[in-house]
N, C-alpha and C positions, 0 to 999 in steps of 0.2 A: 363568285356570284355577285351580281350588282345589287347594292343595297337599294331596296324599294323606297320610293317617295310616297309620303302621306300616311294614312289617314282616316281620320274620323269623318264618316259621311252622314249627312242628315238632310232630309228633304224639307224644304220650306213650303208649307201649304199656304198659299197666299189667298187672302180673302177677297181681294179686289183686282187680281190680275192673274193671268195663266203662266206667269214666269216661273221658273224653277231655279233653285240654287242648292249648292252642296257646300258644307263646311269641311275644310281640309286642315287637320291638325299636323303641323310639321314636326311634332315631337314623337309622333307614333308611326310605326312602320309596318302595318299589315299590307299585303299585296291586293286584296280584293278591291279596294276602292280606287287604286291606281287604274285598274282595268276599266272601271266606270268612267273615269275622266278620259282616258285614252280612247274608249269606245265612242264617247260623245265627240271627241275631236276628230277621230277617223271618219265618223258619219258625216260631219261638216265638210271635210275635205273631199269625200267621195261624191256627196250631193252636188257640191259646187263645180266638180269637174264633169258631171254628166251633162251631155249635150244632145238633146233630142226634142226639137220644137214640134215634132209630129205627134206628141202625146197629149196635146191640149185637150182632145176629146175625152181621153181616159181620165184626166184630172177633173173635168166637169162632171163625168159620170159618177166619179167617186164622191165629189162634193154633194151631188144630188142624192146619192144613196145615204149620206150621213144625216140629211135633213128631209127625208122623204115625207114626213108627216107635218112639216112646217111650211105652210104656203108662203108666209112673208119671206122666209129665207130663200125658198125656191125661186121666188121672183128676183131676189138679189143675185142668185147664181145665174139666172138667165141673163141678167144685165152684165154680170161678170164674163159670161161666155160671149155675149154679143159685142161688148165694148172693151174687151181686154186690151187691145192694142191702142185705144184712144187715150188711156190714162197710164200714168207711171206706176211701177210696182209699189212705191211708197204711198201714192194716193189710195190704191186698193187696200193696203195694209192698215192705214190710218182710219179708213171708213169704219163706222160702227156697224160691223156685220159679222159674217160667219168666218172670214178668212183667217184673221189673226188668232181667233179663239182655237180653230181647228189646227192651225199650224204649230202654235205654241204648246198645245196639249200633246201633239205628237212628239215635239222636242222634249217635253217634260218627262215623258215615259219612254223615250227612245223607241218609239213605234216605227219600224222601218217601212211598212207598207204605205201609210199616208205620206211619209217623207219622200219615198220614191215617186209616188204618184203626183206629188206637189213639187217635184224637184225643179221643173222649168221655172215656176214662179219664184222658188227659193233662190235659184241661181240669178234670176233677173234682179231680184230685190238686192241680193248681195253685190252684184255688179254695180247697181246704181249707187249704193252706199260707198263703194270704193271710188267711183268716179267723182262723187261729191267730195269725198275726203281729199282726193288728188287736186280738186279745183280750189280747195280751201287755202287761205294764206295764213291760217292760224299758227302763230309761233309761240304765243304765250300760254302757260298752263291753263287748263280748263277746270272749273269747278262746277260739277253737275250734281243734281239732286234727284232722288227717287224716294217717294213716300209709299209705304205699304203697311199692311198689318200682318202679323204672324203669330202662331201659337207661342205662348211663353216659354214652353220647353225647348223650342227651336232657338228662341232669342237667347236663352240661357247658354246654349252651346256656342253662340257667337261671342257672348260676353266672356266666356271662359277660354276663348281661343284667340286672344289678342296677339297679333303677329302671324297668325295662320292665314289660310287662304279661303276665299269664297269663290266657287266656280259657278259660271253661268253658261247654260247650254242653249239658250234661246235668244231671239232678238229682244233687246232690252230698251224700253222707252224711258227717257230721263228728261229733265228740264233744267234750264240755267236759272230759273226763278224759284227761289226757296219757298215762297208763299204758295206757289202752284203745287209743289211737292207736298207741302204740308196739308193741302186739302185731301190728297190721296192717303197720306198717313192717318188722317182722321182724328178723332177724339177718343179718349178712353171710354170703353163701353161697360155696361153692367157685367158683361162676360168677362170674368177674372182670368180666363185662360188665354186671352188675346193681348198682345203688346202692339202699340203704335210705334212704328219705326220710321225715322228719316235718315236716309243714307246720303252722306256727302262724299262724292267720288272725285278724286284728284287725278287728272290726266295730263301727263307731259307730252304734247304733240311731237316733240322732237324724237322721242324714243318709242312712242306707242305704235304698235304694229296692227292694231285692230281698227277697222273702219268706224269712225265716229263722225257722223254727219248731221248738220243742222237741216232739218227737213221742212222748214217753214214754207218754202216755195212750193212744195209738192204735197203737203198735207191736205187731206180732204177737208179739214176745217179751217184752212187758210192760216190765220195767225196762231200758229202752233209751234212754239219754240221748244220742240222735243227732239233732241238728237236721238239717233237710233243706233245701238251698238250691234255689231255682228254677232251671230250666234255660234256656239260651239268653241270649246277650247279657251274660254275667256277666264283668266284668273285675276282676282282682285285681292289685295292684302288687306286684312282687317286691322284697323287702327284703333285708337282709344274711342270711348263712348262718354256721352254726357246725358244726364236725365233732365229733361225740360218739364215745363208745366203740363204739356199734353202728350209729348212723345220723347223717345230716346233718339239722340242724334249720334250716329255711328260714322266715323271716318273710314273711307276706303281709298286705296291707292291702286291704280291700274298697273298690273305687272307688265313689263315690256318683254324682255327675253332673259329672264333670270337663270342662273346656272342650275337652279334646282329643277327647272322644266326639262333639262337634259335627261334626267333620270326617268321621267315619265315617258318620253319618246323612246328611250332606250328599251323600254319594256316591249315595244313593238318588234324590235330586232331580236329580242330574247324569245319572243313567241315564235317568230319565223325559224329561229335556230332550233327550238324544241320540236317544231314540226318538220325539221330537216329540210326546210326550204332555204338552203344556204345562200343561193343567189339573191333571193328576195331580202334576206337579212342583211346581206352585204350592201344592197342598194340603199336600204333604210339607214344603215350606219354611215355610209359615205355621204349621202345627202344631208343627214343630220350634222355630221362634222362640218360640212361646208357652210351650213346655215349658222351654226353656233360660233364658228370662227369669226363671224362678223360682229358678234356681240360680246364674246368673252375674251378675257386676257389669254395670251398664248400659254400661260402657266396655270390656267384655271384647272383645278382637280377634276372638274366635270369633263373636260376634254380627255383627260387620261382614261376615264371610263370608256369613252368612245374608241380611242386608239386601241385599248386592250381588246374590245370586242371585235373590231375590225381585224386585229392581229389573230384572234382565235379563228375567225372565219377563213382567213388566208391559210392558216395552219391546217384547218380541216379540208381546204381545197388542194393542199399539197404545195402551196407556194411558200416555201420556208423563208425566202429572202424578204418578201414583203411582210410576212408575219413578224420576222425579226425586227424590221424597221419600225413597225407600229408598236411592238412591245417595248422597244428601247425608247421611243418617244413617250410612252406612258410612264415608264420608269423615271425618265429625266424630269417629268412634271412632278411626280410624287416626291422626288428628291429635292426639288426646288421649293416645296411647300412644307415648312416645318410642322404644320398642323396635320399633315397627312398621317394617317394611321399606319403603324409599322407593318400590319398584316398585308396591306396593299403592296408595299415595297417588297416584302418577303415573297409574296405570291408572284410579282412581276419577275423577280430573279428566277423563280421556278419556271415560268413560262419561257424565258429566254434560254434557260438551260435545256429545256425540251427541244427548242429549235436547234441549238448547237449540237445536240445528240443526233437529230435528224441529218444535220449537215456533216457529221463525222468529226466535229471539233470537240473532242472528248475533254481535253484539258480545260477549255473555256467553260464547258458545261459543268465540270466539277467545281470550278471557281465560283460560278453563279450559285450552285447548290450550297457551297460552303457559306457564302454571304447570307443566303436565305436562312440557313441553320443558325448562324451567329446572331441574326436579328431575333429569330424566335426564342433562342436561349436567353437573350437579354431581356425580353419582355414577358415571356410565358413562364408559368410555374414549371418546375422540373419534371412534373408528371402529367403535363397537358397533352391530350391526344394529338393536337396539331404538331407538337414537338416530335411525337413518334413518326408522323408523316415526314417531317423534315429529315429525321435520321434515316428513314427508309429511302427517301429520294437520293440522299447523299450516298448511301450504300450502293444503289444502282449505278451511280456515277463511277464509284470505285470498282465496281464489277466490270464496267465497260473499259476501264483502264487497266484491268488485270491485277489490281491491288486487293487480292482476295482476303488476306488476313484482316485488313482494315474494314473491308466490306462486312465480314462476319461480325466484327465488333459493333458496327453501327446497326446491323440487323438485330443483334441481340438487345441493344439499347431500345430500339423501336418496340420489339416484342415485350420487353420488360415494362415499358410505359403502358402499352396496351393492357397488359394484365393487371397493372395497378389501378388504372383509371377508367377501364371500360367493363361493362357487364360480361359475364361468360358468354362465349359463342358470338361476340360482337363481330359484324361483317368486317370491320377494319382489322381486327386481330386475326380473323380467318384468312383474309387476303394476305396479310404479311406472313403468316405461317405457311400458307400454300406456296407463296412465291419463294420463301426461303427453301422449302423442299425442292421446288423446281430448280432453283439455282444449284443446290447440292447435287441433284441428279444430273443436271447439265454438266457440272464440273467433272463428275465421275465418268460420264461419256467422253468428255474431252481428254481426260487423263488416259482412258483406255485407247483412245484414237491417237494418242501421242501429241496432241496439240497443246497439252499442258505438261510441263516437265516438273516433277517434284524434286526439290533439292534435298537430298538425304544427309548432306554434310553437316 
C-alpha cells in the first residue's frame, strides 16, 4: 500500500477576499485530506480541458439566477453578456463586480455546478495567464506579497506547521509592492479573534510550473501590479514568520514539482485500481511517470512507488514480463537509497517472486522469497505478524519446488507466530490454517494418484 501524503486540513475564512487555503502537515498521514487536494486539482484539470463555447447563454442565465434581486449586478451581467468578447478575461475578473466573487466562492467550496457553467470563462482566463507567462522574459526570482486577515485559530495552525504546505484552490491575486499588500492586511482590530497577515511569496520562474502573470495591461483599473496565480493544485511551502507592529509576516515558497506531490497523484491511480478500472489506472500512472521523470532524479524513491504500481497493474492484466521489469526497476531504486525502508525492499522481492511463479521460474521465486524473509528477520521482532507472512510465502515457494519437509517447517513457524501475536480467529491465522489443510489434502490426493512417491527407506 502506498503511504499517503498529508494531512492536517483547515479552511481559512478570509475577511477581505474569497480566496481559500488549506494547511497540509507533512508529518501526519491520514488519507482524507489527500482526497480533498486531489479533488481540487482534478477539478482544475477537467474544467480547463472542457471546450464548448456554445454554453455562453447558460453561463449568463446562471449568473442572473444568482443575483435575481440585485438590479445593479443584473445590469453588470447584461454588460458582461453583451460585451464579453470586447474585453479580456483578466479585465472582467479584475472589475469590481459579481464574477470573481461568484467564481472564487465556487472554488472555495468545490461547488461543481457553477464551475461547469462558468467553465468557458475559467478556461479563457487560465489560457490568458499561460500566454502572458510564456511571453514573459522573467528569469530572476519573484517576491510577491498578499495581505489578508484570518481567524487566530487558523493562523495558529500555520504557525505550528512551519515546513508544511499551504494549498490554494482558487485564482490568487498578489502584488509586488509590499505597502499595497499591507493595506489589505489591515491593522489590528478590537476583535481579538482576528490576525492581520502579510504573506511573502518566493517564486523561482525557472522551475515554477504554475502561471504567474503581471496583469497590469489588462486590469480594469489600469495601474494594477497584481500578478494572478492559476487555481487548483497550487502548493506553497510555509516558511518562518515574524511579528511586526501591525501584522505577522509569513514566508512562503512556491512548490515546483517536489517528489512528495507524486504520492498525491498516486492516489488517483489507487482509486481507479480499487474501482477495478485497470486501464484508467494504468494511464494515470504511466502519464505520471513521464511527467515526474522530468523533475526527479532517476533514483528518487517516489519513482519507485510509480514503477511498483504500474507493475501491479501489468500483473493484473496478465502481462508478467512488463510487470517484472517495473518491479525490478522499483527494487533497484530502493536498493540505491540507503534511507529506503526495509519493508519496501522486502515487499518488492515478494512482488518479483510472484511474477517468477507465474512464469514458472520457481527457483528464482524461492530466492526472492528467501531474500524477503532474511530482510524481515533482520528488522522485525521474532513474533511480528509480517514475519509470519514471510514464512508462509517462502513455504509456498518450497511447495512449488516439491520440498515438502521444509515447506511444513515454515508453515508451522508462520502459524506459531500467528497464534502468539494475533487475537483468536484472526483472518491471517485462519487463512494460514485453511491453506495448510488444503496443501495437506492436495498432497494426499497426489500420493493416491502416484504423482508423489514416498520414500520408505
